[in-house]
Structure formats: structure tokens, C-alpha cells
C-alpha positions in Angstrom: 0.0 0.0 0.0 1.0 3.7 -0.2 3.1 5.6 2.2 1.7 6.2 5.6 3.0 8.2 8.6 4.8 6.2 11.3 3.5 6.8 14.8 5.8 9.1 16.7 7.5 8.3 20.0 5.7 9.4 23.1 6.4 12.9 24.3 8.9 13.6 27.1 6.5 14.3 29.9 3.5 12.1 30.9 0.2 13.9 31.5 -1.2 13.9 35.0 -4.3 11.7 35.3 -7.7 13.0 36.4 -11.3 12.1 36.0 -13.5 14.0 33.7 -15.7 16.1 35.9 -18.8 15.4 33.9 -18.4 11.6 33.8 -20.9 9.7 35.9 -19.9 7.2 38.6 -19.2 3.5 37.8 -22.4 2.5 39.6 -24.5 5.0 37.5 -22.8 3.7 34.3 -23.6 0.1 35.3 -27.2 1.0 35.9 -27.4 2.8 32.6 -26.1 -0.3 30.8 -29.0 -2.4 32.2 -31.4 -0.7 29.8 -32.2 -3.1 27.0 -30.5 -2.3 23.7 -27.6 -0.3 25.2 -24.0 -1.2 24.7 -22.2 -3.3 27.3 -19.5 -1.8 29.5 -16.2 -2.9 31.0 -15.7 -2.9 34.7 -12.2 -1.4 34.2 -12.0 2.4 34.1 -9.4 4.5 32.3 -10.0 8.2 32.9 -9.1 10.7 30.2 -5.8 12.4 30.9 -5.0 16.0 30.7 -1.9 18.2 30.6 -2.8 21.4 32.4 0.2 23.7 32.3 2.3 21.5 30.0 2.5 22.9 26.5 4.7 20.2 25.0 2.1 17.6 25.8 1.9 13.9 24.7 -0.1 13.5 21.5 -3.9 13.4 21.8 -4.2 11.0 18.9 -2.1 8.7 16.8 -1.8 9.6 13.2 -3.9 6.8 11.7 -5.7 3.6 12.0 -5.9 2.3 8.5 -9.3 1.0 7.5 -9.8 -0.9 4.2 -13.3 -1.2 2.8 -14.3 -2.8 -0.4 -17.3 -1.5 -2.4 -19.9 -3.7 -4.0 -18.2 -2.9 -7.4 -14.9 -4.3 -6.2 -13.1 -1.0 -5.5 -10.8 -0.9 -2.5 -10.8 2.3 -0.5 -8.3 3.3 2.1 -9.6 5.4 5.0 -7.2 6.7 7.6 -8.6 7.5 11.0 -7.1 9.3 14.0 -7.0 7.0 17.0 -7.0 8.5 20.5 -4.0 7.7 22.7 -2.7 8.5 26.2 -6.0 7.9 27.9 -8.2 9.8 25.4 -11.3 8.3 23.9 -12.1 11.0 21.4 -10.1 12.9 18.8 -10.6 16.2 17.0 -11.9 15.6 13.5 -12.0 19.2 12.2 -12.3 22.7 13.6 -12.6 26.4 12.8 -10.7 29.2 14.4 -10.9 32.9 13.9 -8.1 35.3 14.9 -7.5 39.0 14.4 -5.3 40.2 11.5 -3.2 42.2 13.9 -1.8 38.9 15.1 0.7 39.1 12.3 1.6 42.8 12.3 4.9 42.3 14.2 6.1 39.7 11.6 4.8 40.9 8.2 7.7 41.0 5.8 6.6 43.7 3.4 3.9 46.2 2.5 2.3 44.3 -0.4 -1.1 42.7 -0.1 0.2 39.2 0.4 2.3 39.9 3.5 -0.4 38.6 5.8 -0.9 35.6 3.7 2.8 34.7 3.9 2.9 35.4 7.6 -0.1 33.2 8.3 1.3 30.4 6.0 4.6 30.3 8.0 2.7 30.1 11.3 0.4 27.4 10.1 3.3 25.4 8.8 4.9 25.5 12.2 1.6 24.3 13.8 0.4 21.7 11.3 3.4 20.9 9.2 1.8 22.5 6.1 0.9 26.0 5.1 -1.0 27.8 2.4 -0.4 26.4 -1.0 -2.6 28.3 -3.5 -5.2 31.0 -3.9 -8.5 29.4 -4.6 -9.7 32.6 -6.3 -13.1 32.6 -4.6 -15.1 34.1 -1.8 -16.0 31.7 1.0 -17.6 32.1 4.4 -18.0 35.8 3.6 -14.2 36.3 3.3 -13.0 38.1 0.2 -10.0 35.8 -0.5 -9.6 32.1 0.2 -6.4 30.1 0.2 -6.0 26.3 0.2 -4.5 24.8 3.3 -2.1 22.0 2.5 -3.3 19.5 -0.1 -7.0 20.5 0.2 -6.9 19.9 3.9 -8.8 23.0 4.8 -8.8 26.7 3.8 -8.0 30.1 5.2 -10.0 33.2 4.6 -8.8 36.8 4.5 -10.6 40.2 4.0 -14.3 40.9 3.8 -16.2 43.9 5.0 -18.3 41.8 7.4 -15.4 40.0 9.1 -14.1 42.7 11.3 -10.4 42.4 10.2 -10.2 38.7 11.1 -8.7 35.6 9.5 -10.5 32.3 9.3 -8.6 29.0 9.7 -10.7 26.0 8.8 -9.1 22.6 9.3 -10.9 19.6 7.8 -11.0 16.0 9.0 -8.4 15.1 6.4 -6.3 18.0 7.7 -6.3 16.6 11.2 -5.0 13.3 9.7 -2.3 15.0 7.6 -1.1 17.4 10.4 2.2 16.8 12.2 1.6 14.9 15.4 1.2 17.2 18.5 -0.5 20.0 16.5 -3.2 20.4 19.2 -0.7 21.5 21.8 1.1 23.8 19.3 -2.2 25.4 18.2 -3.2 25.8 21.9 0.0 27.6 22.6 -0.4 29.9 19.6 -4.0 30.8 20.5 -3.3 31.5 24.2 0.0 33.3 23.9 0.3 35.0 20.5 -3.0 35.2 18.6 -5.1 38.4 19.0 -8.9 38.0 19.5 -8.8 34.2 19.1 -12.1 32.3 19.0 -12.9 28.6 18.3 -16.1 28.8 16.3 -16.5 25.1 15.7 -14.9 21.8 16.7 -15.9 18.2 15.7 -15.0 15.5 18.2 -15.2 11.8 17.1 -14.9 8.3 18.6 -14.8 5.3 16.3 -16.3 1.9 17.0 -14.4 -0.1 14.4 -15.9 -3.5 15.3 -19.5 -2.2 15.9 -19.2 -2.0 19.7 -22.1 0.4 19.4 -24.7 0.2 16.7 -27.0 2.9 15.3 -30.0 0.9 16.5 -28.6 1.1 20.1 -28.0 4.9 19.7 -31.5 5.3 18.5 -32.9 3.4 21.5 -30.7 5.5 23.8 -32.3 8.6 22.5 -35.7 7.1 23.1 -34.7 6.3 26.7 -33.6 9.8 27.3 -29.8 9.2 27.3 -29.3 12.3 25.1 -31.5 14.5 27.3 -29.3 16.7 29.4 -32.0 18.9 30.9 -35.8 18.5 30.6 -36.3 18.9 26.8 -35.7 15.9 24.6 -33.5 17.0 21.8 -34.7 16.7 18.2 -33.9 13.4 16.4 -33.7 12.7 12.7 -32.9 9.6 10.7 -31.1 9.5 7.3 -30.8 6.4 5.2 -33.0 3.4 5.0 -33.9 2.5 8.6 -37.0 0.4 7.8 -35.2 -1.9 5.3 -31.4 -1.4 5.8 -29.7 -1.8 2.4 -26.0 -1.6 3.3 -25.6 2.0 2.2 -25.4 3.3 5.7 -27.7 5.0 8.2 -27.2 8.2 10.3 -28.8 9.3 13.5 -28.9 13.0 14.1 -29.6 14.3 17.7 -29.9 18.0 18.3 -29.6 20.9 15.8 -26.7 22.9 14.5 -28.7 26.1 15.4 -28.6 25.1 19.1 -24.8 24.9 19.0 -24.5 21.2 19.8 -25.3 18.2 17.5 -24.6 14.5 17.6 -24.1 12.3 14.6 -24.0 8.5 14.9 -23.5 6.8 11.5 -22.3 3.7 9.8 -19.0 5.0 8.5 -17.8 1.9 6.8 -21.0 1.6 4.8 -20.9 5.3 4.0 -17.5 4.6 2.4 -19.0 1.8 0.3 -18.5 -1.4 2.3 -22.0 -2.8 2.8 -20.8 -5.3 5.4 -18.6 -3.1 7.5 -19.5 -2.9 11.2 -17.6 0.5 11.6 -19.8 3.1 13.4 -18.6 6.6 14.2 -19.9 8.8 17.1 -19.4 12.5 16.4 -20.2 15.5 18.4 -20.2 19.0 16.7 -19.9 22.0 19.0 -20.2 25.6 17.8 -20.0 29.0 19.4 -23.6 29.9 18.4 -24.8 29.6 22.0 -21.7 28.8 23.9 -18.0 29.6 24.4 -15.7 26.8 23.3 -12.7 26.8 25.6 -9.2 26.4 24.2 -8.8 23.5 26.6 -10.7 21.4 24.1 -7.5 21.1 22.2 -5.7 19.5 25.1 -8.5 17.3 26.5 -11.1 16.6 23.7 -12.4 13.6 25.5 -13.6 15.7 28.5 -15.7 17.9 26.2 -16.9 14.9 24.1 -18.1 13.1 27.3 -19.5 16.3 28.7 -21.7 17.0 25.7 -23.9 13.9 26.4 -22.6 12.3 29.7 -25.4 9.7 30.0 -25.1 8.5 26.4 -21.3 8.3 26.5 -21.0 6.8 30.0 -20.0 3.4 28.7 -17.0 4.9 26.9 -15.5 6.2 30.2 -15.2 2.6 31.3 -13.2 1.3 28.3 -9.5 1.1 28.2 -8.0 3.3 25.5 -4.9 1.9 23.9 -1.7 3.8 24.8 -0.3 3.3 21.3 -2.0 1.8 18.3 0.0 0.6 15.4 -1.2 1.2 11.9 -3.9 -1.4 11.3 -3.7 -3.2 8.0 -6.8 -5.3 7.2 -5.4 -8.0 5.0 -3.0 -6.6 2.5 -3.7 -9.7 0.4 -7.4 -8.6 0.0 -6.2 -5.2 -1.3 -3.9 -6.7 -3.9 -6.4 -9.3 -4.9 -9.1 -6.6 -5.3 -6.8 -4.4 -7.3 -5.8 -7.2 -9.6 -9.5 -8.1 -10.1 -10.5 -4.5 -10.9 -7.7 -4.1 -13.4 -8.4 -7.5 -15.0 -12.1 -6.7 -15.3 -11.7 -3.2 -16.7 -8.5 -3.3 -18.9 -7.2 -6.9 -18.7 -7.7 -7.6 -22.4 -5.7 -4.6 -23.4 -2.9 -5.4 -21.0 -2.6 -8.9 -22.4 -2.2 -7.6 -26.0 0.4 -5.0 -24.9 2.4 -7.5 -22.9 2.4 -10.0 -25.8 3.6 -7.4 -28.2 6.2 -5.5 -26.1 7.1 -7.9 -23.4 6.3 -7.7 -19.7 9.1 -5.3 -18.6 8.5 -2.7 -21.4 4.7 -3.0 -21.0 5.0 -2.2 -17.3 7.2 0.8 -18.0 4.7 2.0 -20.6 1.6 1.6 -18.5 2.7 2.8 -15.1 2.1 6.4 -14.0 5.1 8.5 -15.2 4.9 10.8 -12.2 4.7 7.9 -9.7 1.2 9.0 -8.5 -0.9 6.6 -6.5 -4.7 6.3 -6.9 -6.4 9.0 -4.8 -8.4 6.4 -2.8 -5.2 4.7 -1.6 -3.5 7.9 -0.5 -3.2 8.7 3.2 -3.0 12.4 4.1 0.5 13.3 5.3 2.0 16.8 5.9 5.3 15.6 4.4 3.6 15.2 1.0 2.1 18.7 0.9 3.1 21.2 -1.8 5.6 23.9 -1.0 3.8 26.6 1.0 3.4 30.1 -0.4 5.8 31.7 2.1 8.7 29.5 0.8 7.9 29.9 -2.9 9.9 32.3 -5.1 7.9 35.4 -5.7 8.2 38.7 -7.6 9.3 41.5 -5.3 7.2 44.6 -5.4 8.7 48.0 -6.4 8.9 49.4 -2.8 10.7 46.3 -1.4 13.8 47.3 -3.4 13.7 50.7 -1.6 14.2 52.6 -4.9 13.0 56.2 -5.1 11.7 57.6 -8.4 15.1 59.1 -9.3 16.8 55.8 -8.6 14.3 53.9 -10.7 14.7 56.4 -13.6 18.5 56.3 -13.4 18.5 52.6 -13.5 16.5 52.6 -16.7 18.8 55.2 -18.3 21.9 53.3 -17.3 20.4 50.1 -18.8 19.8 51.9 -22.1 
């Protein structure tokens, strides 16, 4: 398979252990589990860890757990997933941050319009391992100019009359996969020590049940039994997909609304990716600042905020033992190769046979393989080391004023050249 990031060594300091304040007691969790249709729970507890006061913290999540799914048409898709480590049970799967443009005033390296773009790119490369790579040439999120972050791993917005001189940093789920390990602590340090007017406007927190430890039917029953009810009002519930006659295309349970600032999604992730027999279910909580303030601590202890969003529904997760380190999971490389051979044989096998017979196997392979060495998009795993050169390290045309020429100097230079 393609190149994948190796898991990095554990950080120098170990985080101090503490219990999540919002997590219920073990007895309460056991009582909750007795309700029919709810997932079972282990008796062993592993509390989420935190790193209060420690900026160079251990990683919140390992780079990737590799999931291979095969579609009904025989296509093999590779999906990389961040796996919580160091006692965490949830990982950040995308977020949006807004900061003031004045953040970069001390470090702008010129007076041209792109000075803030280059300064932001350099800072983001330090945090994530990749910076801004190209101007998308479009307005987005009411910002006048939008730049691509890494290899389509998010975007950054500049300008706009309605944006109060701010910069939007939007990191996608693929961006969290591609980012250099430990980016959460680096972003936390930047937001709390250097950024001006920083605000987290949205964060998505996810927990994956790769083997179907929790099913969407159980989640639906938990909503019926009030396990997603934090106060007195039962949150709205919506169903997507074929719940009456499941067809292997995946179903989603929505609890709450985006307008309220908190929404839960439980969906059959493997089936969504095309594998009709996959047991993989993802639990995802979306928090926004529409009706709440999202603390920067969510970067250091995402599990506490994931658990706190729906403490009764997620009680069983607080009793599971999270792996300290998870190696990259390869689900049968033989299946991948066999499926690839089958797909090529079905689609272009006859043509390949003719070319091999005519030119010979060695020359045929050289003729048919991708000249640039590219891999199929579905087999690529996001990796900051594979990102394009960021704009702040690209060669650029210098503006007139950066040469510090006055009008007379400029005129003389032209005359001398003639």
C-alpha cells in the first residue's frame, strides 16, 4: 500500500491523570447499561488524561488507524482515522478558528497585499506541518479571499467587510489526519500566547467503533430512553438512510440541531464509504459557538468535552481502556492486492494482455505505469510531508517598494540600462 505516517514516539512528559468532571460514577454507568438495547460496558476504568500547564504535551491521537473497505463494485478504498491515545477516547476531527489580522503585524515581511498571507502560512506550517499552497480565487464564508491549506486539507479566509479584520482558519477532518503529530498543543500555545482576538467557532469530536461496539440501533434506543437528554427537553432526532429496510448504504442518527450549537451524529462510517458489510460506526459531536463559548482546553483534552456533551449517552466509553499506542492497522493486504488485480483485470485486462504479448512484460509495465509515480487517490493517506511547498517558501516577484528605490533611482536605472 501507499506511504503512511509512522506513529511518533511518546512525548517527554507524561500527562497527569484526572477524571472527567462530567463523567458519571461507575455505579451509575452500570445502571445505565442495564437498559435493553444499550452497549455493554467494561468494569475497568481508564480516565481521560490532561496536561494542564504543559504545552509540550503527549499526542492526543495517533496519526492513523488504516481501514480498508471494499465497495460492491470491487473497488478498495483506504480510509485513515485518527486514534485517541494517552487515555483519550475522542479525537478532534475538524475545527474552525478565527483570529485578528493584527496577530501578524509584528512579523509581516513587506507592504504588499500578500504579506499577511505569507505570515499566516509560515505560522500554520509551524503548527500543522503544512501551510497555504494556492489562492482558490473565490469568496467563501463571507471572506473576500480564500487560500487552500495544504493539499485540500482546509482553507484560510482573508478580508471581507463583514469579518471585522479577522482571519478564518478551517481545518478539515483530512487536515487533522495530515497534520504533524502534536498539532493540538502547538495550536493551543499559539491561540493562548500570540493570537489576537482568538475564537474557536466550531470543533468536531469523534470516537470510532471499528468493530461495531455500538450500533446505530442502540444509539436510537438510547435517544428514546432519554440518554441524550441533558435537561428536561428531549433533543430533536432525525434519521437518514433506509432505517426500515437497511440496504447496506449506511444510516445516520442526528440528535440536536446545529442552530442550538450542539449536535450529535452517529453513522455507519464503513457503509458510507461503500462497504455494505462493515460494522464500523462513528460517534461524532459537533460544538459551535452559536450559543456557547468553546474553551481552548478542548485542544488538550477533547475527551472531556466529548463526554460532557452527552454524559449519559457516552457513559460506557468512560469505562473502556483506551490503547496507549495503536500501530497502523492493516486489514489484510492480500485482500487489497487481490481486489486491485480483479479490478484491473475486469476493466482493462484484455488490453494489457495484448500490450504484454507485443512489447514484453518489462517494457509493458514501463509504458503503462504512471510516469509521475502517483498513487490512486483512494489509496493515498493524508501526510503533511507530502504537501506542496507553502506560499511563504515559494519564489515570488518582489514589489517595487521592497527594493527601496525612489523615483530618481528607478529612472536612473533605466537610463543606465539603455
